[in-house]
Structure formats: structure tokens, C-alpha cells
KEBALUM-767505 format. One record per residue: x, y, z of N, C-alpha, C in turn; residue in one letter. Coordinates in steps of 0.05 Angstrom, whole numbers, padded with zeros to 5 digits, always signed. Example, Ala and Ser with C-alpha at 12.3 -4.5 7.8 and 13.67 -1.06 7.14 Angstrom:
2
+00264-00114+00156+00246-00090+00156+00264-00066+00156A;+00257-00045+00142+00273-00021+00143+00258+00001+00157S;
END
This chain:
228
+00832+00181-00170+00817+00177-00196+00795+00153-00188X;+00770+00160-00196+00751+00141-00192+00750+00121-00215X;+00753+00095-00208+00755+00072-00227+00728+00059-00226X;+00713+00057-00245+00688+00041-00245+00696+00014-00257X;+00682-00005-00245+00689-00033-00249+00667-00042-00269X;+00673-00055-00291+00658-00069-00311+00651-00095-00305X;+00626-00106-00305+00622-00132-00296+00598-00142-00311X;+00594-00166-00319+00573-00180-00329+00553-00193-00311X;+00563-00194-00285+00549-00208-00263+00535-00188-00247X;+00514-00197-00232+00501-00179-00215+00518-00165-00194X;+00512-00146-00180+00531-00132-00163+00539-00147-00141X;+00523-00166-00129+00530-00186-00112+00523-00212-00125X;+00542-00232-00127+00538-00256-00142+00519-00274-00126X;+00506-00290-00142+00488-00313-00131+00508-00336-00121X;+00501-00346-00096+00517-00366-00086+00514-00393-00100X;+00489-00396-00112+00482-00419-00127+00485-00418-00155X;+00497-00397-00166+00501-00394-00194+00522-00411-00206X;+00514-00423-00227+00534-00443-00239+00554-00427-00259X;+00579-00427-00258+00596-00411-00271+00591-00416-00302X;+00578-00438-00310+00574-00442-00336+00549-00430-00346X;+00533-00420-00330+00507-00409-00336+00508-00390-00359X;+00529-00374-00362+00532-00352-00385+00531-00366-00413X;+00540-00392-00416+00542-00407-00440+00522-00428-00441X;+00511-00436-00420+00490-00456-00421+00469-00453-00399X;+00453-00434-00403+00432-00426-00383+00414-00450-00373X;+00411-00452-00346+00396-00470-00335+00367-00469-00345X;+00352-00492-00344+00322-00489-00353+00307-00477-00330X;+00280-00467-00336+00266-00460-00315+00262-00476-00293X;+00260-00503-00300+00254-00523-00279+00278-00526-00261X;+00302-00523-00274+00328-00524-00256+00328-00502-00237X;+00319-00475-00249+00323-00453-00232+00303-00453-00209X;+00280-00464-00216+00259-00466-00192+00270-00485-00173X;+00285-00504-00180+00294-00526-00162+00315-00511-00144X;+00333-00494-00157+00355-00480-00142+00342-00461-00121X;+00321-00447-00131+00311-00429-00114+00296-00440-00087X;+00285-00465-00095+00271-00478-00072+00290-00491-00053X;+00314-00495-00063+00335-00508-00043+00343-00489-00022X;+00335-00462-00024+00344-00444-00005+00322-00436+00012X;+00328-00433+00035+00307-00427+00057+00319-00412+00082X;+00308-00393+00091+00322-00377+00112+00324-00394+00137X;+00310-00415+00139+00314-00433+00162+00341-00450+00162X;+00354-00448+00137+00383-00458+00138+00400-00442+00151X;+00395-00417+00155+00414-00398+00167+00406-00393+00196X;+00405-00413+00210+00398-00407+00240+00418-00395+00255X;+00407-00379+00276+00427-00366+00293+00438-00390+00312X;+00466-00387+00316+00478-00409+00329+00470-00410+00359X;+00457-00391+00370+00448-00393+00399+00423-00413+00397X;+00415-00418+00422+00394-00438+00423+00367-00424+00424X;+00360-00411+00404+00332-00397+00401+00317-00414+00378X;+00296-00426+00389+00281-00441+00371+00258-00423+00360X;+00252-00426+00336+00228-00411+00324+00209-00428+00313X;+00183-00418+00313+00161-00434+00303+00165-00441+00273X;+00180-00423+00259+00182-00427+00230+00203-00449+00224X;+00219-00458+00242+00241-00473+00235+00235-00501+00223X;+00212-00513+00233+00203-00536+00220+00183-00534+00199X;+00165-00515+00201+00147-00510+00179+00158-00498+00154X;+00178-00480+00153+00190-00467+00131+00206-00488+00116X;+00220-00507+00131+00236-00525+00115+00219-00546+00096X;+00193-00548+00103+00176-00564+00085+00158-00549+00067X;+00166-00523+00062+00149-00504+00044+00148-00519+00018X;+00122-00520+00006+00117-00535-00019+00136-00520-00041X;+00151-00534-00053+00170-00523-00075+00152-00513-00101X;+00132-00525-00105+00117-00515-00130+00104-00487-00125X;+00110-00476-00102+00096-00450-00098+00113-00429-00111X;+00140-00435-00117+00156-00419-00132+00144-00412-00160X;+00142-00386-00168+00134-00382-00195+00158-00388-00215X;+00153-00390-00240+00171-00394-00259+00190-00371-00259X;+00217-00373-00262+00239-00355-00262+00236-00335-00286X;+00234-00307-00277+00235-00288-00301+00261-00278-00305X;+00278-00290-00324+00307-00286-00326+00312-00255-00331X;+00294-00243-00348+00299-00215-00357+00295-00199-00332X;+00277-00204-00317+00272-00187-00291+00297-00189-00272X;+00302-00215-00266+00325-00219-00247+00351-00208-00256X;+00351-00206-00282+00381-00198-00293+00384-00167-00289X;+00361-00151-00284+00364-00122-00279+00356-00114-00251X;+00349-00131-00234+00337-00122-00208+00347-00141-00186X;+00362-00126-00167+00370-00139-00145+00367-00125-00118X;+00359-00138-00101+00354-00130-00071+00375-00139-00052X;+00386-00120-00039+00405-00126-00019+00394-00119+00009X;+00384-00138+00026+00373-00134+00051+00393-00139+00071X;+00401-00116+00087+00419-00118+00109+00403-00127+00133X;+00403-00152+00140+00388-00159+00164+00404-00154+00191X;+00387-00144+00210+00400-00141+00237+00382-00136+00257X;+00387-00142+00281+00371-00137+00306+00373-00108+00312X;+00355-00096+00324+00354-00068+00328+00379-00062+00351X;+00392-00040+00342+00418-00037+00359+00443-00044+00351X;+00441-00064+00329+00466-00076+00319+00483-00059+00300X;+00472-00034+00293+00484-00016+00275+00491-00027+00249X;+00473-00046+00240+00480-00060+00214+00474-00038+00191X;+00457-00018+00196+00453+00002+00175+00475+00017+00170X;+00497+00016+00187+00522+00029+00179+00535+00018+00155X;+00528-00004+00148+00539-00015+00120+00525-00003+00097X;+00504+00009+00098+00490+00019+00077+00508+00039+00059X;+00521+00056+00071+00542+00075+00053+00561+00059+00039X;+00571+00038+00050+00592+00021+00038+00580+00007+00015X;+00556-00007+00017+00543-00021-00002+00536+00000-00027X;+00526+00021-00018+00519+00041-00037+00541+00049-00054X;+00563+00057-00042+00589+00066-00057+00600+00044-00075X;+00597+00018-00067+00608-00002-00085+00590-00005-00109X;+00562-00007-00102+00544-00008-00126+00544+00015-00143X;+00547+00040-00136+00549+00063-00156+00574+00061-00172X;+00595+00046-00167+00617+00043-00181+00614+00023-00202X;+00589+00010-00206+00586-00010-00227+00575+00001-00251X;+00588-00014-00274+00578-00001-00300+00571-00026-00313X;+00547-00026-00328+00540-00049-00347+00552-00046-00372X;+00568-00067-00376+00586-00064-00400+00570-00066-00426X;+00545-00078-00425+00528-00079-00447+00517-00053-00456X;+00511-00035-00436+00501-00009-00443+00518+00014-00436X;+00539+00009-00422+00556+00031-00412+00544+00048-00394X;+00520+00039-00382+00506+00057-00363+00515+00048-00333X;+00515+00067-00314+00518+00062-00288+00493+00049-00274X;+00496+00032-00254+00474+00020-00241+00458+00044-00227X;+00432+00037-00226+00412+00055-00211+00413+00044-00185X;+00421+00057-00162+00421+00049-00135+00401+00064-00121X;+00385+00052-00104+00363+00063-00089+00366+00053-00058X;+00376+00071-00040+00376+00064-00015+00349+00072+00005X;+00331+00081-00011+00305+00087+00001+00283+00078-00018X;+00284+00051-00024+00264+00042-00044+00234+00039-00032X;+00221+00063-00038+00193+00064-00027+00174+00044-00037X;+00176+00037-00060+00159+00016-00073+00163-00011-00060X;+00189-00018-00053+00196-00042-00041+00187-00043-00011X;+00186-00017+00003+00180-00015+00031+00148-00020+00029X;+00134-00009+00010+00105-00013+00009+00099-00040+00005X;+00114-00057-00010+00109-00084-00016+00117-00103+00012X;+00139-00094+00022+00149-00110+00043+00133-00106+00071X;+00129-00080+00077+00120-00073+00103+00089-00063+00103X;+00081-00057+00078+00054-00045+00080+00055-00015+00083X;+00077+00000+00078+00079+00026+00081+00065+00042+00055X;+00062+00068+00059+00052+00087+00038+00025+00076+00025X;+00006+00069+00044-00020+00061+00031-00033+00079+00011X;-00030+00104+00017-00040+00123-00003-00023+00131-00025X;+00000+00137-00020+00018+00145-00042+00029+00125-00060X;+00026+00098-00052+00035+00080-00067+00012+00057-00074X;+00004+00045-00052-00012+00020-00055-00038+00026-00069X;-00053+00049-00058-00079+00057-00071-00074+00065-00100X;-00053+00078-00107-00048+00087-00135-00043+00063-00152X;-00035+00040-00142-00034+00018-00156-00059+00005-00160X;-00081+00014-00150-00109+00002-00156-00119-00018-00132X;-00101-00015-00110-00113-00032-00087-00126-00017-00065X;-00149-00026-00056-00164-00010-00035-00155-00020-00010X;-00142-00043-00006-00132-00053+00020-00104-00065+00012X;-00086-00066+00031-00058-00076+00030-00060-00106+00026X;-00047-00117+00002-00049-00146-00002-00027-00155+00018X;-00026-00183+00019-00004-00197+00034+00021-00193+00019X;+00043-00198+00033+00070-00193+00023+00076-00211-00002X;+00063-00234-00004+00068-00254-00026+00044-00254-00045X;+00027-00235-00046+00007-00234-00067+00019-00232-00093X;+00015-00253-00110+00029-00250-00137+00026-00225-00153X;+00002-00216-00157+00001-00191-00174+00012-00169-00157X;+00009-00166-00133+00022-00147-00116+00053-00147-00120X;+00063-00170-00120+00093-00172-00121+00101-00161-00148X;+00088-00168-00168+00097-00159-00195+00094-00131-00197X;+00073-00120-00184+00070-00091-00189+00094-00076-00172X;+00103-00085-00150+00123-00075-00136+00150-00077-00151X;+00156-00099-00164+00180-00107-00180+00180-00085-00203X;+00158-00084-00218+00156-00065-00241+00162-00036-00234X;+00151-00028-00210+00154-00002-00199+00185+00002-00190X;+00196-00017-00178+00223-00015-00166+00242-00017-00187X;+00241-00034-00207+00260-00039-00224+00249-00038-00255X;+00242-00012-00264+00231-00013-00292+00251-00019-00313X;+00240-00030-00333+00255-00039-00357+00264-00016-00375X;+00285-00002-00363+00292+00024-00376+00321+00022-00385X;+00332-00003-00388+00359-00007-00397+00379-00007-00378X;+00373-00003-00351+00392+00001-00331+00388-00025-00312X;+00412-00030-00298+00411-00048-00274+00402-00035-00252X;+00385-00043-00232+00378-00034-00212+00383-00046-00184X;+00395-00033-00166+00402-00045-00138+00387-00031-00118X;+00368-00046-00102+00353-00032-00078+00366-00043-00054X;+00367-00024-00035+00384-00030-00010+00362-00026+00012X;+00356-00047+00029+00336-00046+00052+00353-00055+00077X;+00345-00043+00101+00357-00052+00123+00340-00050+00150X;+00313-00051+00144+00295-00049+00168+00299-00071+00187X;+00303-00062+00213+00313-00082+00234+00291-00098+00245X;+00298-00117+00264+00277-00129+00280+00287-00123+00312X;+00267-00110+00327+00240-00101+00318+00246-00075+00302X;+00226-00066+00290+00227-00040+00273+00205-00021+00280X;+00211+00003+00282+00192+00025+00288+00184+00022+00319X;+00159+00033+00321+00150+00034+00352+00122+00020+00353X;+00115+00011+00376+00090-00001+00381+00065+00014+00369X;+00068+00039+00375+00048+00056+00363+00057+00074+00340X;+00074+00063+00322+00085+00075+00301+00063+00083+00280X;+00062+00108+00271+00040+00118+00254+00043+00103+00229X;+00067+00093+00218+00068+00079+00195+00054+00053+00194X;+00040+00046+00169+00024+00024+00168+00036-00004+00164X;+00053-00012+00186+00062-00039+00184+00038-00057+00185X;+00042-00081+00170+00022-00102+00171+00020-00112+00200X;+00044-00117+00213+00045-00125+00242+00065-00106+00255X;+00055-00092+00273+00071-00071+00289+00087-00085+00312X;+00108-00073+00317+00122-00083+00342+00103-00082+00366X;+00107-00102+00381+00088-00108+00402+00095-00099+00432X;+00079-00085+00444+00085-00075+00471+00099-00095+00490X;+00085-00119+00488+00094-00141+00507+00120-00151+00505X;+00133-00146+00479+00160-00154+00476+00179-00142+00496X;+00173-00119+00506+00191-00108+00525+00195-00124+00550X;+00176-00140+00556+00179-00157+00582+00184-00186+00577X;+00189-00195+00553+00194-00219+00543+00223-00227+00537X;+00232-00251+00540+00259-00259+00532+00260-00263+00501X;+00285-00261+00491+00290-00266+00462+00277-00292+00453X;+00279-00314+00470+00268-00337+00464+00237-00339+00461X;+00223-00322+00480+00195-00321+00479+00186-00305+00458X;+00199-00281+00451+00193-00263+00428+00194-00281+00403X;+00216-00295+00397+00219-00311+00373+00196-00329+00370X;+00182-00338+00393+00162-00360+00390+00133-00349+00384X;+00132-00323+00381+00107-00311+00376+00099-00308+00347X;+00075-00313+00340+00065-00309+00311+00074-00282+00302X;+00069-00262+00319+00075-00233+00307+00102-00230+00300X;+00123-00239+00315+00151-00236+00309+00158-00249+00281X;+00144-00268+00274+00150-00280+00248+00140-00265+00226X;+00120-00247+00231+00109-00230+00210+00125-00201+00211X;+00139-00195+00227+00150-00169+00233+00181-00165+00228X;+00192-00144+00213+00175-00125+00203+00163-00134+00175X;+00169-00158+00166+00154-00173+00144+00160-00203+00148X;+00144-00218+00135+00150-00249+00134+00174-00251+00114X;+00200-00257+00125+00220-00261+00105+00218-00286+00088X;+00207-00306+00098+00206-00332+00081+00187-00324+00058X;+00165-00313+00064+00144-00308+00043+00156-00288+00025X;+00173-00267+00033+00186-00249+00015+00202-00262-00005X;+00221-00279+00007+00241-00290-00006+00228-00310-00031X;+00209-00325-00022+00194-00343-00042+00181-00330-00061X;+00167-00308-00054+00149-00293-00074+00167-00276-00092X;+00188-00266-00083+00202-00243-00100+00225-00257-00116X;+00237-00278-00108+00260-00291-00118+00257-00297-00148X;+00235-00305-00157+00231-00309-00186+00236-00285-00205X;+00233-00264-00191+00235-00237-00208+00257-00219-00199X;+00268-00223-00174+00291-00207-00163+00314-00223-00154X;+00338-00214-00157+00361-00227-00144+00364-00218-00117X;+00358-00236-00099+00358-00228-00071+00383-00236-00056X;+00396-00215-00041+00418-00221-00023+00412-00212+00004X;
END
């Protein structure tokens, strides 16, 4: 028998969420402070690989976070399975998908909408689908990943306000695709990485932008999307 679990919390819980938030919501200022306290530089690989972004990202201006849109975040969650190419991290996608599809929103009694091929999000993160998505949104060129108007367009397309909770699952690895990949990455995989050590690759500007700039993605999307 399939048993669906009812819950008032997002599919994956926020680590920083205060249990009392349901009865005493934090102010926008508090939420912005919470978001700003998180940065990918906190989650360094235990090996001795130093990245150019380790110092600069830790001092990212906090005022760059937009005010939190509680309505958007309550219905939209992105689960990004991060992994190095060959780690088989994408094998977790069916597990995440199965768990998410067994969620029921107790307020509407509707199942969660789960998308394991979120094309609008891929367009936003990687610059894919320039004709099918980006141009139809009114852009003649692909904006940066953290362009404010572009971010909100991607979020509206990915998580429409249709009364359902939306879970988007992404797993693009590093490196991703091919050096001559026909897909329109903003920054493609580099041929010279084949002859470089992991430390040397990690210190290149291209590596920090491939397949997307993760810090820019987190900072720009967090006010509108619950990111895991």
C-alpha cells in the first residue's frame, strides 16, 4: 500500500529554520540575515584544494540579497545534487523523486509537482535553451545567472502559483558536458583541464563559473526559492 505523508514543511527542511517560525514568522530583515549567513565557502572540501572564491565569497556584501518572498519560497524548492563527474551522484535522483512524489500538501490535499528535468531552471543556471526558453521570455541575449529580472522569470516559469508545491531536482556535475558541447553553456568545459591537476583546475576563473556560478545562483535565487 502506498502511504503518502502529509506535512506542512518543505520536502527537505531548512537547516536554519526556527521551529517557532510557524507561530512567529521572522521579519524580512531577519530572513535576509539568515540567508546571508550561509555561503558555499563554508562547505569546503576536506582535502587541501584552495579555490579563488574561498576568500572573496566569504565577504560577499550581504545587502545584495533581495527581500525574501515568503509566498514564492513556500511553494518552490530546488534540490541540487552536487557531484564531480563520475561520482554517480545522479543515481540519487530516483530516490529523491520517489520521496518527493509521496508528499501531500495538507492545506490543498494536492500531491507535490516534482520535476527532474527542470528546463526553465537549466536555462537560468546554465544558459541552455536560448531559443526555446530565453528568447521567448523576451531576451535577445542570455543574461547572467544572477540577473534579478531573469531570476524572477525563471522562478515564475519553474514554480507557477497554481496552488501546488513544486520540487525541482538538478544534478549537473563538474565538469559538465563536453568542451565542444553544442549546448549553450555560459562557460564550457575547458580542453586544457585534461592536462591539469584538480588544484590547478580549481584555481581557474572558468572553473568557478562552470557549469554555473554556485554562489551567484544561491544568492540570487534564495529569496524566492528554498534551495537544498
